[in-house]
VOKOLLUM-48533 format. One record per residue (C-alpha): residue number from 1; residue in one letter; x, y, z. Coordinates in Angstrom, 2 decimals, padded with zeros to 5 digits, m for minus. Example, Ala and Ser with C-alpha at 12.3 -4.5 7.8 and 13.67 -1.06 7.14 Angstrom:
residues 2
+-----+--------+---------+---------+---------+
! num ! residu !      c1 !      c2 !      c3 !
+-----+--------+---------+---------+---------+
!   1 !      A !  012.30 ! m004.50 !  007.80 !
!   2 !      S !  013.67 ! m001.06 !  007.14 !
+-----+--------+---------+---------+---------+
END
This chain:
residues 309
+-----+--------+---------+---------+---------+
! num ! residu !      c1 !      c2 !      c3 !
+-----+--------+---------+---------+---------+
!   1 !      M ! m010.78 ! m004.68 !  012.85 !
!   2 !      K ! m013.89 ! m004.57 !  015.01 !
!   3 !      L ! m017.18 ! m003.97 !  013.30 !
!   4 !      S ! m019.60 ! m001.31 !  014.47 !
!   5 !      R ! m022.13 ! m004.04 !  015.49 !
!   6 !      T ! m022.42 ! m007.79 !  015.31 !
!   7 !      Y ! m023.54 ! m009.05 !  011.88 !
!   8 !      T ! m024.84 ! m012.50 !  011.00 !
!   9 !      L ! m023.20 ! m014.89 !  008.62 !
!  10 !      T ! m025.90 ! m014.28 !  006.08 !
!  11 !      E ! m025.44 ! m010.63 !  006.08 !
!  12 !      I ! m021.77 ! m010.94 !  005.57 !
!  13 !      A ! m022.10 ! m013.45 !  002.77 !
!  14 !      A ! m024.67 ! m011.26 !  000.94 !
!  15 !      I ! m022.19 ! m008.39 !  000.75 !
!  16 !      I ! m019.87 ! m010.62 ! m001.51 !
!  17 !      G ! m022.55 ! m012.85 ! m002.96 !
!  18 !      A ! m021.00 ! m016.01 ! m001.49 !
!  19 !      E ! m022.36 ! m019.42 ! m000.44 !
!  20 !      I ! m022.17 ! m020.37 !  003.30 !
!  21 !      E ! m022.05 ! m023.39 !  005.47 !
!  22 !      G ! m023.12 ! m022.85 !  009.04 !
!  23 !      P ! m025.99 ! m021.29 !  011.00 !
!  24 !      A ! m027.61 ! m018.28 !  009.14 !
!  25 !      D ! m027.43 ! m016.31 !  012.42 !
!  26 !      H ! m023.76 ! m017.25 !  013.16 !
!  27 !      P ! m022.27 ! m014.02 !  014.67 !
!  28 !      V ! m019.54 ! m011.98 !  013.03 !
!  29 !      S ! m017.96 ! m009.05 !  014.89 !
!  30 !      G ! m014.65 ! m008.39 !  013.16 !
!  31 !      L ! m012.34 ! m008.89 !  010.24 !
!  32 !      N ! m008.65 ! m009.77 !  010.87 !
!  33 !      E ! m005.56 ! m011.36 !  009.42 !
!  34 !      I ! m004.52 ! m014.82 !  010.72 !
!  35 !      H ! m002.03 ! m013.52 !  013.29 !
!  36 !      K ! m004.50 ! m011.06 !  014.80 !
!  37 !      V ! m007.72 ! m013.10 !  014.93 !
!  38 !      V ! m009.99 ! m013.49 !  017.94 !
!  39 !      P ! m013.43 ! m015.35 !  018.30 !
!  40 !      G ! m016.06 ! m013.48 !  016.24 !
!  41 !      D ! m013.49 ! m012.63 !  013.42 !
!  42 !      V ! m013.52 ! m013.46 !  009.73 !
!  43 !      V ! m010.25 ! m014.61 !  008.28 !
!  44 !      F ! m009.47 ! m015.71 !  004.69 !
!  45 !      V ! m007.36 ! m018.53 !  003.33 !
!  46 !      D ! m006.63 ! m019.29 ! m000.39 !
!  47 !      H ! m003.79 ! m021.78 ! m000.35 !
!  48 !      P ! m003.94 ! m025.44 !  000.82 !
!  49 !      K ! m000.71 ! m025.00 !  002.83 !
!  50 !      Y ! m002.58 ! m022.75 !  005.22 !
!  51 !      Y ! m006.01 ! m024.39 !  005.39 !
!  52 !      D ! m005.40 ! m026.08 !  008.76 !
!  53 !      R ! m003.92 ! m022.95 !  010.22 !
!  54 !      A ! m006.94 ! m020.91 !  009.34 !
!  55 !      L ! m009.53 ! m023.52 !  010.23 !
!  56 !      S ! m007.97 ! m024.23 !  013.58 !
!  57 !      S ! m007.40 ! m020.49 !  014.42 !
!  58 !      A ! m009.37 ! m018.37 !  016.90 !
!  59 !      A ! m011.44 ! m017.01 !  014.01 !
!  60 !      T ! m014.91 ! m018.29 !  013.89 !
!  61 !      T ! m015.70 ! m017.65 !  010.30 !
!  62 !      V ! m013.42 ! m018.64 !  007.44 !
!  63 !      I ! m013.55 ! m017.45 !  003.71 !
!  64 !      I ! m012.07 ! m020.44 !  001.89 !
!  65 !      N ! m011.80 ! m021.55 ! m001.77 !
!  66 !      K ! m012.46 ! m025.32 ! m001.12 !
!  67 !      K ! m015.37 ! m027.26 !  000.29 !
!  68 !      V ! m014.15 ! m028.74 !  003.57 !
!  69 !      P ! m015.88 ! m030.01 !  006.71 !
!  70 !      V ! m016.98 ! m027.23 !  009.04 !
!  71 !      P ! m015.04 ! m027.21 !  012.27 !
!  72 !      E ! m017.21 ! m027.24 !  015.48 !
!  73 !      G ! m018.22 ! m023.75 !  016.46 !
!  74 !      K ! m017.24 ! m022.19 !  013.14 !
!  75 !      A ! m018.86 ! m021.21 !  009.85 !
!  76 !      L ! m017.51 ! m021.18 !  006.41 !
!  77 !      I ! m017.96 ! m018.75 !  003.41 !
!  78 !      F ! m017.02 ! m020.31 !  000.07 !
!  79 !      S ! m015.33 ! m018.06 ! m002.46 !
!  80 !      K ! m013.58 ! m018.51 ! m005.72 !
!  81 !      D ! m011.14 ! m015.72 ! m004.74 !
!  82 !      P ! m010.96 ! m015.27 ! m000.92 !
!  83 !      F ! m008.27 ! m012.53 ! m001.13 !
!  84 !      A ! m010.55 ! m010.41 ! m003.31 !
!  85 !      D ! m013.70 ! m011.08 ! m001.32 !
!  86 !      F ! m011.90 ! m010.27 !  002.01 !
!  87 !      N ! m010.68 ! m007.14 !  000.33 !
!  88 !      R ! m014.21 ! m006.23 ! m000.61 !
!  89 !      L ! m015.41 ! m006.67 !  003.00 !
!  90 !      L ! m012.59 ! m004.43 !  004.29 !
!  91 !      R ! m013.47 ! m001.72 !  001.85 !
!  92 !      Y ! m017.16 ! m002.09 !  002.60 !
!  93 !      F ! m016.78 ! m001.65 !  006.33 !
!  94 !      S ! m013.78 !  000.74 !  006.31 !
!  95 !      P ! m013.80 !  002.86 !  003.10 !
!  96 !      Q ! m010.88 !  005.01 !  002.31 !
!  97 !      Q ! m010.77 !  008.41 !  004.09 !
!  98 !      P ! m008.67 !  011.18 !  002.80 !
!  99 !      L ! m006.34 !  013.13 !  005.06 !
! 100 !      P ! m007.64 !  016.53 !  006.14 !
! 101 !      V ! m005.73 !  019.55 !  004.78 !
! 102 !      S ! m003.15 !  020.98 !  007.19 !
! 103 !      G ! m004.84 !  022.74 !  010.13 !
! 104 !      S ! m008.37 !  021.36 !  009.54 !
! 105 !      S ! m008.04 !  018.15 !  011.53 !
! 106 !      H ! m010.27 !  017.21 !  014.56 !
! 107 !      A ! m007.45 !  015.46 !  016.22 !
! 108 !      V ! m007.45 !  015.49 !  020.09 !
! 109 !      I ! m004.20 !  017.08 !  021.33 !
! 110 !      G ! m003.23 !  016.92 !  024.99 !
! 111 !      K ! m002.14 !  019.60 !  027.33 !
! 112 !      D !  001.17 !  021.40 !  026.56 !
! 113 !      S !  001.72 !  019.45 !  023.34 !
! 114 !      L !  003.20 !  021.39 !  020.42 !
! 115 !      V !  002.28 !  020.62 !  016.80 !
! 116 !      H !  004.05 !  022.42 !  013.97 !
! 117 !      P !  001.63 !  024.22 !  011.73 !
! 118 !      T !  002.89 !  022.20 !  008.67 !
! 119 !      A !  002.14 !  018.81 !  010.30 !
! 120 !      V ! m000.86 !  016.98 !  008.90 !
! 121 !      L ! m003.05 !  015.12 !  011.49 !
! 122 !      G ! m005.56 !  012.60 !  010.21 !
! 123 !      N ! m009.05 !  011.75 !  011.51 !
! 124 !      D ! m009.42 !  010.19 !  014.90 !
! 125 !      V ! m005.83 !  011.00 !  015.82 !
! 126 !      R ! m005.07 !  011.32 !  019.57 !
! 127 !      I ! m001.94 !  012.92 !  020.91 !
! 128 !      G ! m001.08 !  012.88 !  024.66 !
! 129 !      E !  000.32 !  015.54 !  026.86 !
! 130 !      N !  003.79 !  017.32 !  026.50 !
! 131 !      C !  004.37 !  015.96 !  023.03 !
! 132 !      H !  006.30 !  017.67 !  020.28 !
! 133 !      I !  005.31 !  016.97 !  016.63 !
! 134 !      G !  007.82 !  018.47 !  014.17 !
! 135 !      A !  007.54 !  020.22 !  010.84 !
! 136 !      G !  006.18 !  018.19 !  007.91 !
! 137 !      V !  005.16 !  015.25 !  010.02 !
! 138 !      I !  002.18 !  013.25 !  008.69 !
! 139 !      I !  000.07 !  011.21 !  011.19 !
! 140 !      H ! m002.60 !  009.17 !  009.47 !
! 141 !      N ! m006.08 !  008.25 !  010.62 !
! 142 !      G ! m006.60 !  006.52 !  013.82 !
! 143 !      T ! m003.13 !  006.96 !  015.33 !
! 144 !      T ! m002.73 !  007.04 !  019.12 !
! 145 !      I !  000.23 !  008.74 !  020.60 !
! 146 !      G !  001.02 !  008.66 !  024.35 !
! 147 !      N !  002.48 !  011.39 !  026.57 !
! 148 !      R !  005.96 !  013.02 !  026.21 !
! 149 !      V !  006.41 !  011.75 !  022.65 !
! 150 !      L !  008.88 !  013.58 !  020.33 !
! 151 !      I !  008.45 !  013.04 !  016.55 !
! 152 !      H !  010.99 !  014.74 !  014.38 !
! 153 !      S !  010.46 !  016.45 !  011.02 !
! 154 !      N !  009.03 !  014.79 !  007.93 !
! 155 !      T !  008.25 !  011.40 !  009.60 !
! 156 !      V !  005.22 !  009.54 !  008.33 !
! 157 !      I !  003.14 !  007.55 !  010.77 !
! 158 !      G !  000.34 !  005.35 !  009.65 !
! 159 !      A !  000.90 !  004.89 !  005.97 !
! 160 !      D ! m000.69 !  001.93 !  004.21 !
! 161 !      A !  000.69 ! m001.64 !  004.70 !
! 162 !      F !  003.02 ! m003.00 !  002.05 !
! 163 !      Y !  000.77 ! m006.07 !  001.34 !
! 164 !      Y ! m000.01 ! m007.34 ! m002.13 !
! 165 !      K ! m001.27 ! m010.55 ! m003.90 !
! 166 !      K !  000.52 ! m011.34 ! m007.24 !
! 167 !      R ! m001.92 ! m011.62 ! m010.16 !
! 168 !      P ! m001.13 ! m012.31 ! m013.83 !
! 169 !      E ! m001.96 ! m008.73 ! m014.63 !
! 170 !      G !  000.07 ! m007.29 ! m011.68 !
! 171 !      F ! m000.26 ! m006.84 ! m007.93 !
! 172 !      E ! m003.50 ! m006.47 ! m006.07 !
! 173 !      K ! m003.28 ! m004.31 ! m002.92 !
! 174 !      L ! m004.87 ! m005.43 !  000.33 !
! 175 !      H ! m006.86 ! m002.57 !  001.70 !
! 176 !      T ! m005.45 ! m001.19 !  004.93 !
! 177 !      C ! m007.67 ! m000.19 !  007.78 !
! 178 !      G ! m005.52 ! m000.65 !  010.86 !
! 179 !      Y ! m003.79 !  001.91 !  012.95 !
! 180 !      V ! m000.72 !  002.80 !  014.95 !
! 181 !      E ! m000.23 !  002.99 !  018.78 !
! 182 !      I !  002.79 !  004.85 !  020.19 !
! 183 !      G !  003.47 !  004.56 !  023.94 !
! 184 !      D !  004.67 !  007.21 !  026.42 !
! 185 !      D !  008.18 !  008.68 !  026.25 !
! 186 !      V !  008.86 !  007.51 !  022.67 !
! 187 !      E !  011.13 !  009.44 !  020.36 !
! 188 !      V !  010.92 !  008.96 !  016.52 !
! 189 !      G !  013.64 !  010.48 !  014.39 !
! 190 !      A !  013.40 !  012.40 !  011.24 !
! 191 !      L !  012.29 !  010.76 !  007.97 !
! 192 !      C !  011.08 !  007.68 !  009.65 !
! 193 !      T !  008.07 !  005.59 !  008.34 !
! 194 !      I !  005.82 !  003.53 !  010.56 !
! 195 !      D !  003.05 !  001.64 !  008.65 !
! 196 !      R ! m000.34 !  000.84 !  010.26 !
! 197 !      G ! m001.63 ! m002.50 !  010.62 !
! 198 !      V ! m003.71 ! m004.11 !  007.92 !
! 199 !      T ! m006.59 ! m004.75 !  010.22 !
! 200 !      G ! m005.04 ! m004.22 !  013.65 !
! 201 !      A ! m002.36 ! m002.21 !  015.37 !
! 202 !      T !  001.37 ! m001.58 !  014.70 !
! 203 !      V !  002.81 ! m000.83 !  018.17 !
! 204 !      I !  005.80 !  001.06 !  019.50 !
! 205 !      G !  006.24 !  000.50 !  023.19 !
! 206 !      R !  006.99 !  002.90 !  026.02 !
! 207 !      G !  010.34 !  004.53 !  026.15 !
! 208 !      T !  011.53 !  003.23 !  022.74 !
! 209 !      K !  013.77 !  005.41 !  020.70 !
! 210 !      L !  014.07 !  005.46 !  016.85 !
! 211 !      D !  016.92 !  007.18 !  015.05 !
! 212 !      N !  016.47 !  008.87 !  011.71 !
! 213 !      H !  015.47 !  006.82 !  008.52 !
! 214 !      V !  014.01 !  003.82 !  010.44 !
! 215 !      H !  011.18 !  001.83 !  008.79 !
! 216 !      V !  008.62 ! m000.22 !  010.81 !
! 217 !      G !  006.27 ! m002.45 !  008.79 !
! 218 !      H !  002.60 ! m003.22 !  009.25 !
! 219 !      D !  001.39 ! m005.10 !  012.37 !
! 220 !      T !  004.88 ! m005.16 !  013.91 !
! 221 !      V !  004.92 ! m004.98 !  017.75 !
! 222 !      I !  007.91 ! m003.35 !  019.34 !
! 223 !      G !  008.35 ! m003.59 !  023.09 !
! 224 !      E !  009.51 ! m001.05 !  025.72 !
! 225 !      R !  012.83 !  000.72 !  025.96 !
! 226 !      C !  014.19 ! m000.51 !  022.57 !
! 227 !      L !  016.82 !  001.37 !  020.74 !
! 228 !      F !  017.10 !  001.39 !  016.96 !
! 229 !      A !  019.89 !  003.23 !  015.12 !
! 230 !      A !  019.64 !  004.82 !  011.70 !
! 231 !      Q !  018.41 !  002.94 !  008.52 !
! 232 !      V !  017.09 ! m000.04 !  010.46 !
! 233 !      G !  014.40 ! m001.69 !  008.40 !
! 234 !      I !  011.78 ! m003.90 !  010.00 !
! 235 !      A !  009.21 ! m005.75 !  007.86 !
! 236 !      G !  005.60 ! m006.56 !  008.73 !
! 237 !      C !  004.33 ! m008.85 !  011.46 !
! 238 !      V !  007.64 ! m008.85 !  013.50 !
! 239 !      V !  007.61 ! m009.02 !  017.33 !
! 240 !      I !  010.46 ! m007.30 !  019.07 !
! 241 !      E !  010.49 ! m007.77 !  022.85 !
! 242 !      D !  011.60 ! m005.23 !  025.47 !
! 243 !      E !  015.14 ! m003.60 !  025.59 !
! 244 !      V !  016.25 ! m004.80 !  022.18 !
! 245 !      T !  019.09 ! m002.84 !  020.41 !
! 246 !      L !  019.31 ! m002.84 !  016.63 !
! 247 !      W !  022.28 ! m000.95 !  015.37 !
! 248 !      G !  022.63 !  000.85 !  011.95 !
! 249 !      Q !  021.19 ! m000.80 !  008.78 !
! 250 !      V !  019.99 ! m004.00 !  010.46 !
! 251 !      G !  017.24 ! m005.69 !  008.42 !
! 252 !      V !  014.53 ! m007.87 !  009.88 !
! 253 !      P !  012.15 ! m009.87 !  007.61 !
! 254 !      S !  008.49 ! m010.82 !  008.30 !
! 255 !      N !  007.35 ! m013.08 !  011.07 !
! 256 !      I !  010.54 ! m012.96 !  013.13 !
! 257 !      R !  010.56 ! m012.70 !  016.94 !
! 258 !      I !  013.52 ! m011.06 !  018.63 !
! 259 !      G !  013.87 ! m011.82 !  022.41 !
! 260 !      K !  014.21 ! m009.39 !  025.30 !
! 261 !      G !  017.57 ! m007.64 !  025.62 !
! 262 !      A !  019.02 ! m009.00 !  022.39 !
! 263 !      V !  021.57 ! m006.84 !  020.53 !
! 264 !      V !  022.01 ! m007.02 !  016.68 !
! 265 !      L !  025.22 ! m005.28 !  015.46 !
! 266 !      G !  025.29 ! m002.98 !  012.43 !
! 267 !      Q !  024.55 ! m004.15 !  008.90 !
! 268 !      S !  023.38 ! m007.58 !  010.13 !
! 269 !      G !  020.44 ! m009.42 !  008.46 !
! 270 !      V !  018.19 ! m011.29 !  010.85 !
! 271 !      G !  017.16 ! m014.66 !  009.25 !
! 272 !      H !  015.60 ! m016.48 !  012.15 !
! 273 !      N !  014.16 ! m015.87 !  015.67 !
! 274 !      L !  016.68 ! m014.45 !  018.08 !
! 275 !      Q !  017.14 ! m015.63 !  021.71 !
! 276 !      P !  016.92 ! m013.12 !  024.56 !
! 277 !      G !  020.01 ! m011.42 !  025.98 !
! 278 !      K !  022.37 ! m012.36 !  023.24 !
! 279 !      T !  024.50 ! m010.35 !  020.75 !
! 280 !      Y !  024.30 ! m011.20 !  017.03 !
! 281 !      F !  026.18 ! m010.16 !  013.94 !
! 282 !      G !  026.29 ! m011.09 !  010.25 !
! 283 !      S !  023.95 ! m011.85 !  007.41 !
! 284 !      P !  022.26 ! m014.22 !  008.15 !
! 285 !      C !  023.22 ! m013.27 !  011.75 !
! 286 !      D !  024.56 ! m015.57 !  014.35 !
! 287 !      E !  025.95 ! m015.05 !  017.80 !
! 288 !      S !  028.65 ! m012.48 !  017.48 !
! 289 !      V !  031.45 ! m014.48 !  019.13 !
! 290 !      K !  030.89 ! m017.35 !  016.67 !
! 291 !      K !  030.61 ! m015.01 !  013.72 !
! 292 !      F !  033.76 ! m013.09 !  014.49 !
! 293 !      R !  035.66 ! m016.33 !  014.94 !
! 294 !      E !  034.45 ! m017.43 !  011.44 !
! 295 !      L !  035.75 ! m014.23 !  009.99 !
! 296 !      A !  039.06 ! m014.53 !  011.64 !
! 297 !      L !  039.40 ! m018.07 !  010.23 !
! 298 !      I !  038.43 ! m016.92 !  006.76 !
! 299 !      R !  041.22 ! m014.29 !  006.79 !
! 300 !      K !  043.72 ! m017.12 !  007.30 !
! 301 !      L !  042.61 ! m018.98 !  004.18 !
! 302 !      P !  044.88 ! m017.22 !  001.64 !
! 303 !      G !  047.93 ! m018.10 !  003.84 !
! 304 !      L !  046.89 ! m021.74 !  004.10 !
! 305 !      F !  046.45 ! m022.04 !  000.37 !
! 306 !      D !  049.83 ! m020.43 ! m000.20 !
! 307 !      S !  051.52 ! m022.88 !  002.18 !
! 308 !      I !  049.89 ! m025.86 !  000.37 !
! 309 !      G !  050.78 ! m024.49 ! m003.12 !
+-----+--------+---------+---------+---------+
END
């Protein structure tokens, strides 16, 4: 998330009442998660396992819960609870905005686009030309939709990220302030859900087609000309390259990368990164030829045991 102007390290720390180490005028221009950071950003880290990753990332300001040496060119903000303080900054710079009631939005709608009267369009929504937005569709704040996009009834685009920290008293939600970008010539089926990024974008690439009941998690980036059948579920922070096919009920967990042109057959569970141009099956999935051979051998086991007995 980019800030409206560049702030100083002192200004940022004052918002959360934290101690700093680094130049008081050290510039801060954004807040982002670790996989989205660029120079000028603030990132948080609250577990020793991820200290090195955060401190060596592109982020130039790190909220951390341990006194450590300051890397060159960076600044640190010391916090007893980095998650909570990062959350406070997100809410400070991007407070919750309610959706407008149906028909009262100031969304920008392109030439020859049709939006059903029961659709709800959030603030700062931009819809391109020759689009069709069906009945009951909800498009949350900040969503950008390209040209010739078809969104079927009762789909929700831009709902909050599913991102929580477990506390003794329950789960603390990370405030969502990202958005969704949908490219030209995309079709999204009925009853789909596409969550916005926590601090950046969830992206659906040009020419991609989603069947009914498909879920796309926060900050996931989907390439061009992909095809996803019904009930595909994709978690947050996944990268799916161009021309990937996911057949019905495929599940993809977080932080997975699926290579260009890969095909995952129905009801498979992806457990690791997938190579380009190969066909996969099973849970956890493997190359389909290998998996089908394993299944054929398993079917022979009863006969083998009978012959031994």
